[in-house]
C-alpha positions as CSV (number, residue, x, y, z in Angstrom):
1,X,-65.5,68.8,-191.4
2,X,-66.7,72.4,-190.9
3,X,-67.0,71.8,-187.1
4,X,-63.5,70.3,-186.9
5,X,-62.0,73.3,-188.8
6,X,-64.0,75.7,-186.6
7,X,-62.7,74.0,-183.4
8,X,-59.1,74.2,-184.7
9,X,-59.6,77.9,-185.4
10,X,-60.8,78.5,-181.8
11,X,-57.9,76.5,-180.4
12,X,-55.3,78.5,-182.4
13,X,-56.9,81.8,-181.3
14,X,-56.7,80.7,-177.6
15,X,-53.2,79.3,-178.1
16,X,-51.8,82.4,-179.8
17,X,-53.4,84.7,-177.2
18,X,-51.9,82.7,-174.4
19,X,-48.5,82.6,-176.1
20,X,-47.9,86.1,-177.2
21,X,-50.0,88.4,-175.0
22,X,-48.6,90.0,-171.8
23,X,-49.2,88.5,-168.4
24,X,-51.7,91.2,-167.6
25,X,-53.7,90.6,-170.8
26,X,-53.7,86.9,-170.1
27,X,-56.0,87.4,-167.2
28,X,-58.9,87.5,-169.7
29,X,-58.0,84.3,-171.5
30,X,-60.8,82.4,-169.7
31,X,-63.5,84.8,-170.8
32,X,-62.0,85.0,-174.3
33,X,-62.0,81.3,-174.6
34,X,-65.6,81.1,-173.5
35,X,-66.5,83.9,-176.0
36,X,-64.8,82.2,-179.0
37,X,-66.3,78.8,-178.1
38,X,-69.8,80.3,-177.6
39,X,-69.6,81.7,-181.2
40,X,-68.4,78.4,-182.5
41,X,-71.2,76.5,-180.6
42,X,-73.8,78.8,-182.1
43,X,-72.2,78.3,-185.6
44,X,-72.8,74.6,-185.2
45,X,-76.6,75.1,-185.3
46,X,-76.5,76.9,-188.7
47,X,-78.3,75.1,-191.5
48,X,-75.2,75.2,-193.7
49,X,-73.4,72.8,-191.2
50,X,-76.2,70.2,-191.2
51,X,-74.9,68.4,-194.3
52,X,-73.9,64.9,-195.1
53,X,-70.5,64.2,-196.8
54,X,-67.3,62.3,-196.3
55,X,-63.6,62.9,-196.6
56,X,-60.2,61.1,-196.6
57,X,-61.5,58.4,-199.0
58,X,-64.4,57.6,-196.7
59,X,-62.4,57.5,-193.4
60,X,-64.3,60.5,-192.1
61,X,-68.1,61.1,-192.5
62,X,-70.6,63.6,-191.2
63,X,-74.4,63.9,-191.2
64,X,-77.2,65.9,-189.5
65,X,-77.2,63.3,-186.7
66,X,-73.5,63.6,-186.2
67,X,-73.6,67.4,-186.2
68,X,-76.4,67.3,-183.6
69,X,-74.4,65.1,-181.2
70,X,-71.4,67.4,-181.6
71,X,-73.6,70.4,-180.9
72,X,-74.8,68.6,-177.7
73,X,-71.2,68.0,-176.6
74,X,-70.4,71.7,-177.5
75,X,-73.2,72.9,-175.2
76,X,-71.8,70.8,-172.3
77,X,-68.2,71.8,-172.9
78,X,-69.2,75.5,-172.9
79,X,-70.9,75.1,-169.6
80,X,-67.8,73.4,-168.2
81,X,-65.6,76.2,-169.5
82,X,-67.8,78.8,-167.8
83,X,-67.9,76.9,-164.5
84,X,-64.1,76.7,-164.6
85,X,-63.6,80.5,-164.7
86,X,-63.5,80.9,-160.9
87,X,-61.3,77.8,-160.4
88,X,-58.9,78.9,-163.1
89,X,-58.4,82.3,-161.4
90,X,-57.0,80.7,-158.2
91,X,-53.4,81.4,-157.3
92,X,-52.2,77.8,-157.9
93,X,-53.9,77.6,-161.3
94,X,-53.7,81.1,-162.6
95,X,-50.3,80.9,-164.3
96,X,-51.4,77.8,-166.3
97,X,-55.1,78.6,-167.0
98,X,-54.6,79.0,-170.7
99,X,-53.3,75.4,-170.8
100,X,-56.6,74.1,-169.3
101,X,-58.7,75.6,-172.1
102,X,-56.2,74.5,-174.8
103,X,-56.2,70.9,-173.5
104,X,-60.0,70.9,-173.3
105,X,-60.3,72.0,-176.9
106,X,-57.8,69.3,-178.1
107,X,-59.7,66.5,-176.3
108,X,-62.9,67.7,-177.8
109,X,-61.3,67.6,-181.3
110,X,-60.3,64.0,-180.6
111,X,-63.9,63.2,-179.6
112,X,-65.1,64.7,-182.9
113,X,-62.8,62.3,-184.8
114,X,-64.1,59.4,-182.8
115,X,-67.7,60.2,-183.6
116,X,-67.1,60.9,-187.3
117,X,-64.7,58.1,-188.1
118,X,-65.6,55.4,-190.5
119,X,-62.2,53.7,-190.4
120,X,-60.7,52.2,-187.2
121,X,-57.4,53.9,-187.8
122,X,-59.2,57.3,-187.7
123,X,-61.0,56.1,-184.6
124,X,-57.8,55.2,-182.8
125,X,-56.3,58.6,-183.7
126,X,-59.3,60.3,-182.2
127,X,-59.3,58.1,-179.2
128,X,-55.7,58.9,-178.3
129,X,-56.1,62.6,-179.1
130,X,-58.9,62.7,-176.6
131,X,-57.3,60.5,-173.9
132,X,-53.7,61.8,-173.6
133,X,-54.6,65.5,-172.9
134,X,-57.2,64.3,-170.4
135,X,-54.5,62.7,-168.4
136,X,-52.7,66.1,-168.2
137,X,-56.0,67.8,-167.2
138,X,-56.5,65.2,-164.4
139,X,-53.0,66.1,-163.1
140,X,-53.6,69.8,-163.4
141,X,-53.4,70.4,-159.6
142,X,-49.8,69.4,-159.7
143,X,-49.2,70.3,-156.0
144,X,-51.9,67.8,-154.8
145,X,-51.0,64.2,-154.2
146,X,-54.5,63.1,-155.1
147,X,-54.2,64.7,-158.5
148,X,-51.0,62.9,-159.2
149,X,-52.5,59.6,-158.1
150,X,-55.6,60.2,-160.2
151,X,-53.5,61.0,-163.3
152,X,-51.4,57.8,-162.9
153,X,-54.5,55.7,-162.6
154,X,-56.1,57.3,-165.6
155,X,-53.1,57.1,-167.9
156,X,-52.5,53.4,-167.0
157,X,-56.1,52.4,-167.6
158,X,-56.1,54.4,-170.8
159,X,-53.0,52.6,-172.0
160,X,-54.3,49.2,-171.1
161,X,-57.8,49.9,-172.6
162,X,-56.2,51.1,-175.8
163,X,-54.0,48.0,-176.0
164,X,-57.0,45.7,-175.5
165,X,-59.0,47.6,-178.1
166,X,-56.3,47.4,-180.7
167,X,-55.8,43.7,-180.0
168,X,-59.5,43.3,-180.8
169,X,-59.0,45.4,-184.0
170,X,-56.2,43.0,-185.0
171,X,-58.6,40.1,-184.8
172,X,-61.2,42.1,-186.8
173,X,-58.6,42.9,-189.4
174,X,-57.7,39.2,-189.6
175,X,-61.3,38.3,-190.2
176,X,-62.3,41.0,-192.7
177,X,-59.0,42.2,-194.2
178,X,-59.9,45.8,-193.8
179,X,-60.4,48.5,-191.2
180,X,-63.2,50.4,-193.0
181,X,-66.5,50.1,-191.1
182,X,-68.5,49.2,-194.2
183,X,-66.0,46.7,-195.5
184,X,-66.0,44.9,-192.2
185,X,-69.8,44.9,-192.1
186,X,-69.9,43.5,-195.6
187,X,-67.4,40.8,-194.8
188,X,-69.3,39.7,-191.7
189,X,-72.6,39.7,-193.7
190,X,-71.4,37.2,-196.3
191,X,-69.7,35.0,-193.7
192,X,-71.5,31.9,-192.6
193,X,-72.1,31.8,-188.9
194,X,-70.4,33.4,-185.9
195,X,-67.0,31.9,-185.2
196,X,-65.0,32.0,-182.0
197,X,-62.5,34.6,-183.3
198,X,-65.3,37.0,-183.9
199,X,-66.6,36.6,-180.4
200,X,-63.2,37.2,-178.9
201,X,-62.6,40.2,-181.2
202,X,-66.0,41.7,-180.1
203,X,-65.2,41.1,-176.5
204,X,-61.9,42.9,-176.8
205,X,-63.5,45.9,-178.7
206,X,-66.3,46.2,-176.1
207,X,-63.8,45.9,-173.2
208,X,-61.6,48.6,-174.8
209,X,-64.5,51.1,-175.2
210,X,-66.0,50.0,-171.9
211,X,-63.1,51.5,-170.0
212,X,-63.9,54.9,-171.6
213,X,-67.5,54.5,-170.6
214,X,-66.8,53.2,-167.1
215,X,-68.9,50.1,-167.7
216,X,-68.6,47.4,-165.0
217,X,-66.2,45.6,-164.7
218,X,-64.0,48.2,-166.4
219,X,-64.9,50.9,-163.9
220,X,-62.4,50.6,-161.1
221,X,-60.5,53.7,-162.0
222,X,-63.5,56.0,-162.1
223,X,-64.0,56.9,-158.4
224,X,-60.4,57.6,-157.6
225,X,-59.8,59.7,-160.8
226,X,-63.0,61.7,-160.2
227,X,-62.1,62.4,-156.6
228,X,-58.5,63.4,-157.3
229,X,-59.0,65.5,-160.5
230,X,-60.0,69.2,-160.2
231,X,-63.8,69.5,-160.1
232,X,-64.1,71.1,-163.6
233,X,-62.1,68.3,-165.1
234,X,-64.2,65.7,-163.2
235,X,-67.4,67.3,-164.6
236,X,-65.9,67.2,-168.1
237,X,-64.9,63.6,-167.8
238,X,-68.3,62.5,-166.4
239,X,-70.4,64.2,-169.1
240,X,-68.6,65.2,-172.3
241,X,-66.1,62.3,-172.5
242,X,-68.8,59.8,-171.6
243,X,-71.3,61.2,-174.1
244,X,-68.8,61.1,-177.0
245,X,-67.7,57.5,-176.1
246,X,-71.3,56.3,-175.9
247,X,-72.2,57.7,-179.4
248,X,-68.9,56.3,-180.9
249,X,-69.7,53.0,-179.3
250,X,-73.1,53.0,-180.9
251,X,-71.7,53.7,-184.3
252,X,-69.2,50.9,-184.1
253,X,-71.7,48.3,-182.9
254,X,-74.5,49.3,-185.3
255,X,-72.5,50.0,-188.4
256,X,-69.7,47.4,-188.1
257,X,-71.2,44.5,-186.1
258,X,-74.9,45.1,-186.7
259,X,-75.4,41.9,-188.8
260,X,-74.3,39.8,-185.8
261,X,-76.4,41.7,-183.2
262,X,-78.5,38.8,-181.9
263,X,-75.8,36.2,-182.3
264,X,-72.8,38.0,-180.8
265,X,-73.0,41.3,-178.9
266,X,-76.6,41.5,-177.7
267,X,-76.0,39.1,-174.9
268,X,-72.7,40.8,-174.0
269,X,-74.4,44.1,-173.5
270,X,-77.2,42.5,-171.4
271,X,-74.6,41.4,-168.9
272,X,-72.7,44.7,-169.0
273,X,-75.8,46.8,-168.6
274,X,-77.2,44.8,-165.6
275,X,-73.8,44.8,-163.9
276,X,-73.1,48.5,-164.6
277,X,-76.5,49.8,-163.3
278,X,-76.5,47.5,-160.2
279,X,-72.9,47.9,-159.1
280,X,-73.0,51.7,-159.7
281,X,-76.1,52.1,-157.6
282,X,-74.9,49.8,-154.7
283,X,-71.5,51.5,-154.4
284,X,-73.1,54.9,-154.6
285,X,-75.0,54.1,-151.4
286,X,-71.8,54.0,-149.4
287,X,-70.2,57.2,-150.6
288,X,-69.7,60.3,-148.4
289,X,-67.4,62.3,-150.7
290,X,-69.6,64.1,-153.2
291,X,-67.3,63.6,-156.1
292,X,-67.0,59.8,-155.5
293,X,-70.8,59.8,-155.0
294,X,-71.3,61.3,-158.5
295,X,-68.6,59.0,-159.9
296,X,-70.6,55.9,-159.0
297,X,-73.8,57.7,-160.1
298,X,-72.2,58.3,-163.5
299,X,-71.3,54.6,-163.7
300,X,-74.9,53.7,-163.2
301,X,-76.0,56.4,-165.7
302,X,-73.7,54.8,-168.3
303,X,-75.7,51.6,-168.0
304,X,-78.9,53.5,-168.8
305,X,-77.2,55.1,-171.8
306,X,-76.3,51.7,-173.1
307,X,-80.0,50.8,-173.3
308,X,-80.2,53.1,-176.3
309,X,-77.4,51.2,-177.9
310,X,-78.9,47.7,-177.3
311,X,-82.3,48.9,-178.5
312,X,-80.9,48.9,-182.0
313,X,-83.6,51.1,-183.6
314,X,-84.1,54.8,-184.6
315,X,-85.9,55.5,-181.3
316,X,-82.9,54.1,-179.4
317,X,-80.5,56.5,-181.2
318,X,-82.7,59.6,-180.6
319,X,-83.3,58.5,-177.0
320,X,-79.6,58.1,-176.4
321,X,-78.9,61.6,-177.8
322,X,-81.7,63.1,-175.7
323,X,-80.5,61.2,-172.6
324,X,-77.0,62.6,-173.1
325,X,-78.4,66.2,-173.5
326,X,-80.4,65.9,-170.3
327,X,-77.5,64.2,-168.4
328,X,-75.3,67.2,-169.4
329,X,-77.6,69.7,-167.7
330,X,-78.4,67.5,-164.7
331,X,-74.8,66.4,-163.9
332,X,-73.2,69.8,-164.6
333,X,-75.7,71.4,-162.2
334,X,-74.6,69.0,-159.5
335,X,-70.9,69.5,-160.2
336,X,-71.5,73.3,-160.5
337,X,-72.8,73.4,-156.9
338,X,-70.0,71.1,-155.7
339,X,-67.4,73.3,-157.4
340,X,-68.9,76.5,-156.0
341,X,-68.8,75.2,-152.5
342,X,-65.3,73.7,-152.9
343,X,-64.0,77.0,-154.3
344,X,-65.4,78.9,-151.4
345,X,-64.9,76.5,-148.5
346,X,-62.8,73.5,-149.7
347,X,-65.5,71.1,-148.4
348,X,-66.6,68.1,-150.6
349,X,-68.1,65.7,-148.0
350,X,-71.8,65.0,-148.0
351,X,-71.8,65.5,-144.2
352,X,-70.7,69.1,-144.9
353,X,-73.9,69.7,-146.7
354,X,-76.0,69.2,-143.6
355,X,-78.3,72.2,-143.2
356,X,-77.0,73.8,-146.4
357,X,-80.5,75.2,-147.1
358,X,-80.3,77.5,-144.1
359,X,-77.3,79.4,-145.4
360,X,-77.3,78.9,-149.1
361,X,-80.9,78.2,-150.3
362,X,-80.3,78.8,-154.0
363,X,-77.5,76.3,-154.2
364,X,-79.5,73.8,-152.2
365,X,-82.5,74.3,-154.6
366,X,-80.2,73.8,-157.6
367,X,-78.7,70.7,-156.2
368,X,-82.2,69.3,-155.4
369,X,-83.3,69.8,-159.0
370,X,-80.2,68.1,-160.2
371,X,-80.7,65.1,-157.9
372,X,-84.4,64.9,-158.9
373,X,-83.5,64.9,-162.6
374,X,-80.8,62.3,-162.2
375,X,-83.2,60.1,-160.2
376,X,-85.9,60.5,-162.9
377,X,-88.5,62.2,-160.8
378,X,-91.3,63.9,-162.9
379,X,-91.8,66.6,-164.3
380,X,-88.0,67.2,-164.6
381,X,-86.0,66.3,-167.7
382,X,-84.4,63.2,-166.2
383,X,-87.8,61.4,-166.0
384,X,-88.5,61.8,-169.7
385,X,-84.9,60.8,-170.7
386,X,-85.4,57.5,-168.8
387,X,-88.9,57.1,-170.2
388,X,-87.7,57.4,-173.8
389,X,-84.7,55.2,-173.2
390,X,-86.8,52.5,-171.6
391,X,-89.5,52.8,-174.4
392,X,-86.8,52.4,-177.1
393,X,-85.5,49.3,-175.5
394,X,-89.0,47.8,-175.0
395,X,-89.8,48.4,-178.7
396,X,-87.1,45.9,-179.5
397,X,-89.7,43.3,-178.4
398,X,-87.8,40.4,-176.9
399,X,-88.6,38.8,-173.6
400,X,-84.9,39.3,-172.5
401,X,-85.3,43.0,-173.2
402,X,-88.4,43.2,-170.9
403,X,-86.4,41.5,-168.1
404,X,-83.5,44.0,-168.7
405,X,-85.8,47.0,-168.5
406,X,-87.4,45.5,-165.3
407,X,-84.0,45.3,-163.7
408,X,-83.2,48.9,-164.8
409,X,-86.5,50.1,-163.2
410,X,-85.8,48.3,-159.9
411,X,-82.4,50.0,-159.9
412,X,-84.0,53.3,-160.5
413,X,-85.8,52.9,-157.2
414,X,-82.4,52.2,-155.5
415,X,-80.9,55.3,-157.1
416,X,-83.9,57.4,-155.9
417,X,-82.9,56.5,-152.3
418,X,-79.3,57.7,-152.5
419,X,-80.1,60.8,-154.5
420,X,-82.6,61.8,-151.8
421,X,-79.8,61.3,-149.2
422,X,-78.3,64.5,-150.6
423,X,-81.6,66.3,-150.4
424,X,-82.1,65.1,-146.9
425,X,-78.7,66.4,-145.8
426,X,-79.4,69.8,-147.2
427,X,-83.0,70.3,-146.1
428,X,-83.6,68.1,-143.1
429,X,-80.4,67.4,-141.2
430,X,-78.9,70.0,-138.9
431,X,-75.3,70.6,-138.1
432,X,-73.5,73.2,-136.0
433,X,-70.6,73.3,-138.5
434,X,-72.8,74.2,-141.4
435,X,-71.2,75.7,-144.6
436,X,-71.4,79.5,-144.0
437,X,-73.3,81.8,-146.3
438,X,-71.2,82.9,-149.3
439,X,-71.8,84.5,-152.7
440,X,-70.6,82.4,-155.6
441,X,-68.9,83.9,-158.6
442,X,-71.1,85.4,-161.4
443,X,-69.8,82.8,-163.9
444,X,-70.8,80.0,-161.5
445,X,-74.3,81.5,-161.1
446,X,-74.7,82.0,-164.8
447,X,-73.7,78.3,-165.5
448,X,-76.1,77.1,-162.8
449,X,-79.0,79.1,-164.2
450,X,-78.4,77.6,-167.6
451,X,-78.4,74.1,-166.1
452,X,-81.6,74.8,-164.2
453,X,-83.2,76.1,-167.3
454,X,-82.2,72.9,-169.1
455,X,-83.5,70.6,-166.4
456,X,-86.9,72.3,-166.3
457,X,-87.2,73.3,-170.0
458,X,-86.3,69.8,-171.4
459,X,-88.9,68.3,-169.1
460,X,-91.7,70.6,-170.2
461,X,-91.0,71.3,-173.9
462,X,-91.3,68.2,-176.0
463,X,-90.0,69.7,-179.2
464,X,-86.3,68.8,-178.3
465,X,-86.9,65.1,-178.4
466,X,-89.2,65.4,-181.4
467,X,-86.5,67.3,-183.3
468,X,-83.9,64.6,-182.5
469,X,-86.2,61.8,-183.6
470,X,-87.0,63.7,-186.8
471,X,-83.3,64.1,-187.6
472,X,-82.6,60.4,-186.9
473,X,-85.6,59.2,-189.0
474,X,-84.9,61.7,-191.8
């Protein structure tokens, strides 16, 4: 609960500053928000926070594992906030920049509740707290039609996914007579066999959360929303929102429905993972808009993240946490370059990146590292995140799991091709209308340096994964 209280304190400080300070003083609200949140992020690593306890009669729970996943999300959110400083200083956004940071903090609070909930009522509160402000963030560029369209599509899919999820919860409540995770698990454990109502309930629950994770076939909103939303919001959606939903999904499946793993939801996830990785990769091959390109890339990455869930072991949990951490640095590096170029030139097409290395070699190098890491090329962090996620799945030991990992490996080769298309455009292709040389903002450069350090450091230093595995096993 200490992290939730700390986040509320940060929100109140930003809100009060935005409300009561003069317009001239409000120009520093972005830096002030980053400063307060950086202190809060550092506080999350203090030993006093790494404790296990519950609240609200067991509806809320925390543990060292939960604290660590929240710290990972905090690191990603801090990078997004730093990257957004230049964008928030633009004329069309400047008057409302305080609202961006306030909405971001509110959504993060909702994700905290999703991760720590041990009662489905608490989970739904966290889900809606995270989803509704995100719709406002997607529509932040209110003078752009694409932003309006993206917000409408996001809010409609969020409403329908919540309705489907709550329909599944009603079936679960009918079966177990409770919404507490442990009570439902105990009721399913003593039940004889798996009935049709449980299968339907699980299908509805998986479908509801699948919308948040962009799992196929619940992914159709993703590309349009990512393209229409402001780039900082897109990066936040693709990384922080996805990471929180993945961990919350793992908790629900393991703690609530773990006793019917092989009889009920294992085969559902097999189909979802294969479809998600394959469809995401195939559609990414056709994209020319960089934000749509990374949208389908993130759909594919969600399939790889789900391998940690279906592994159903301690290594799977630690591999999932490590994968999310690596994905944060890799994806935010790519979006950082896209945002810097968009802020300077307004260009977001892959064809605009032709010959980028000649005029902006540092941005090209950063994007290349991000693409290599997302593709899983050694020695960068993305290779080890895929290695650990595959190993955790193979340790499950079934023949079906071997086939699933084989399909994922084949899709990794496909993803390598389309990630290298971006590298080819920057370093090999030539274009007379190349993006001119420009100097990105200091905040953008700082965030990109942090991402590059994460991509290289997590690939070289093994203690990060060892720490996560020790926390999970301990």
